[in-house]
N, C-alpha and C positions, 0 to 999 in steps of 0.2 A: 745549703751552699756546697758547691763542688770545687775540688782543687785538682790541678794538673801541673806537672813539672817536677823534675828530679835534679835539675841543675842549680844554677845560681839564682834563678827566678822561678817562683811558683805563682801560677795564675789561679785566683779564686773567683768563681762565677756565682752570682746570686741574682735571683729574680725578685724585684721589689714591687709590692702591690701599691705603694704610695703611703706617705707618712714616715715616721721614724722607724727604721728597720733595725738599726743597731745603736743602742743607747751608749752612753759614755763608756769608753774602754780604751785600752792601749795595747800595742804589740811590741814584742822584743825585736821585731824586724821592721824595715822601712816598707811603707805601702804607697803605691801610686793609685789613688782612688779615681776610677774612670768608669763611665757608663757608656757601653757600646750603643745602647738605645735609651731614650728618655733623658731626663734631666736629674742629675745627682746634686744633693745638698750635703755639705760637710761643715760641721761646726767644730771649732777649737776655741781655746781661751783667747786667741788673737782675733777671732772674727768668724763669720760664716761665708763660705764660698758656694756659689751656684755654678754648676759645671755641666754645660751641654756636651755632646760627644767631641767637640773641638777642643775641649779643655780637660785637664786632670789636675789633681792636687797631690803633690809629694808630701807625705806625712812621715817625718823622721821617727825612728824607733823611740818608744817611750812617751810620745806626745799624746795626751788624752784627746779623744775626738768622738763625735757622734755622727751617724751617717743615715741618710734617708733620701726620699724623693717626693716630689709634689704629685706625681702620678706614677704610672707603671714604668719601670726601668729595668734594664739588664746590666749589671755591673760585671766587668772583667778586670779585677784589680791585681796587678803584679805585686808580689812581695819579694823584697831583696834582703839577703842576709848581710848584716852590717860588716861582718868580718871579710867578706869577699867583694863587697860593693864599692866601686870607685867613686860613687857620688857622695859628696860630703856636706850637702846642705843640712843645716841644723835647725831650720825653722820651716813651717809649711810654705811651700812654693808652688805657684800655679805653673803648669806645663802646657805648652801648645801641643796638641795632638794632631799631627799631620795624617793624611790618608795612609801613608806608609807605616807610621808608628801604630795606628789603629789596627791595620791589617796584621802587623807582626804580633801584636798582643793577642789577637784572635788566633793566629797561627800557633802561638806558644800554648794556647789552651788545649790544643789537640793532644790526645794521649798516644798518638801514633808516630810521633817524631822520633827519629834516631837521635842518639846522644850527640853526634856530630852536627846534625841539622839544628838541634836545640842550642848548642853552644854558639853556632854562627848567628842564629836569630837573636840570642840574648846579647851578643856583642853589639849588634846593630841597634837594638832597643836602647841600650845605654848611650850610644852615640847620638841618638835622636832626641834625648831628653833636653828640651830647650825651654829655659824659663821665660815666662811671659809677664810683662809688667801689668798687673791687674790690681787695682785698689779695691779692697773689700769694704763693706759697710758694717760698722760695728754698732751693735745695739745691746748695751749691758743690761743684765737682769737685776732689778733691785732685790735686796734680801728681805726687807720688811714684808711681812705677810700681807698687809693691806695693799701696798704698792705692787707686790707680786701678783695679787689677784687681778688688779687693773691691767698689768702688763700681759698676763696670760689671756685675759678676755680680748685685748686688742690684737694679740697675735692670732687669735681665732678669727677676728673680724677687724682688720686694720681700717676699714672704712667707717667704723663707728665714730661719730663726730662729737660725742658727749664730752663736756669739759670737766675740769676737776671738781667743781661743785656737785655735779650729778654723780660722778664716780665716788665722791666722798660719802654721799648718802647711801650708796650701795655697799661700800666696804666698811663704813663706820669710822670715818675720819673727816676732819675739816679739810677744805680745799687748801688752806695754808699748810696744814700738816703734810698732805700728799705732795704739795709743791716742794717743800723742804726735803722730804725723803727722796724724791726723784733727783733733786739737784745734788744732794750729798752722796747718794749711793750709786748714781750712774754718771755723775759729772756733767749732766745736761739738764736744762729746764724740761718740764714735761712736754711743752710744745716741740722743742728740738728733738727730744727722745721719740715722740710719736712720728715726727717727720722722717727720722732715720728708719723707724720700724716700717713705715709705709714704703720707703724706697727698697728696703730689704725684701719685703713681701712682693714687690714688683719684679724682682730679679728672675724667679722661676717662670713668671709669665713671659717676660721678654726673651728668656732663653728658649721657650717653646714657641717663639715667633708670634706671640700675641701682638696685635697692633698697639702702638704706643698709646693712642687715645683710649683704647679699651682697657689697657693695663692701668692707666692713670685713674680711670673711673672706678675700677674694681678695688683699688687700694685706698680710695677716699678723696682723690683730687677732683675738684669740680671742673678744672680746665686742664687740657693737655699742656698748655704753655707753662703753667705754674709747675707742673710735674717735671717737665723738661728742664726748667731753670733750677729746681731743687736738685735734680739728679746730677746736672752738670756741676753744681757747687760741691756736691758730695764726692764725686769720683773724677771730675776733670774732663769728662766727655759726655755728650748727649746720650740718652738711652739707646738710640738707634745704632750707635757705634760701639757700645760696651762689649758686645759679643762678636763684633766684626773681625 
């Protein structure tokens, strides 16, 4: 990772090969997680956000998060010192990244800027931070080891259609026990939890412009219409409009 900037904003550039790049951590400064190219995924305790270049996530100082990508990506994340930053959002906030904001972030990554040019660009960046109403899809992780093994296997392959009886034989628990664990530890029935997981797994595909039908089949839906209906129920808009 490389960093540029000596004023109020520091730009950190990183090239991600795909997968989890930065496991759970936190910063004493605010971060705007943004991918110049590729699709970025950021997880916090409040949910997981999938971010194509048209979106970024404001992560307040001190908020634990993990960051990665489903494929190759280049991130250019601005960091803001809380003492001098006028932005006061206290929870993760999705930001719309206009062409101008994206160009300015790349501009600030240059080591050749004069102090005056840097100050001017930083002021415009702050003015362009515009929150975007975007519902995230929450998929809680069960703590019980048996249910966690099921959850991790389904995260690797969300299209796996096995039911709780088959999973129980694999992890050494009855279907009734697994059903109870998922309900008490995630707040969802196993079927509801798996549906949420499939929708979450579809987000990086949709962000990368994968056709809706192809995304639906890859995460385990046998029909695009069922996927569209489930997606609309979860976030309020059809999948084709979520990143629009």
